[in-house]
N, C-alpha and C positions, 0 to 999 in steps of 0.2 A: 297721344295720342287726344286730336282737340275734335270738338262738336265737330265747329264747319264741314272738316276733312271726311267726316265718316259719314254727315249730312252731303257731300260734294263727292264722295266715289258711292255710293248709292242710286243718288240721284244718276248721273252717270252710268252705273252696272242698270239696274233699269231700263235706260235709253235703247243700249246695245242691248235687249234680254227683244222687247222690243220687234228694231228694226231688224234685226236678226232674225225672227217669225215672221215680216216681213215677205223680207228679201225670199224667205223656206217655201212661205205661199207660191211666191211670184215664179223660182222652181220649179217648185212642182209642179204647175200649170202648165209651165211651157213648155214642161217634155209627157205630161198624158198630151200633146196636140193632136185635144180638143176644138181650140181656137182654127175662131180664120189667119191669119196671116196681117193684116191693120193693128189686130191686137197680138197677137203676139212680138209687132213690134214697140210696140208701147210700154210693153211690157215689159221686154229689153230694156228697152228707156230706162224706162224706174227702176227699172235693178241694179243698174250704171246709178243713176243721183242717191238712195238709198246706200251703193257701199262711201259713195265718196261723202254723204252725214252721216256712217259712223265713221269715218277718220278723220271728221271735223268735230264730230262732239270727244271724237280724243284724243286727240289737236289743242281741244277747249280745256281737257282736263287736265292734260300734261301743263300749259299755261297757270292753268288757273291753281296748278300743285305748285308748282313752285313760289307761289306767292303766296297762302299760306305757308310754306317751306320755309 
């Protein structure tokens, strides 16, 4: 296994962990209902963007993996 693949994999795993942590924080705040409607709507949009970001990171990883291998 080459070092480039290991580095790429660790980068993607780290990015995904950060993204999932942010999504979970938003999820928890949204369901505590301690925020007003405007903030709630903004957080829902942010969750959608974050999930799209996760999908793009995974797609990018697969594409880079195909080049490395």
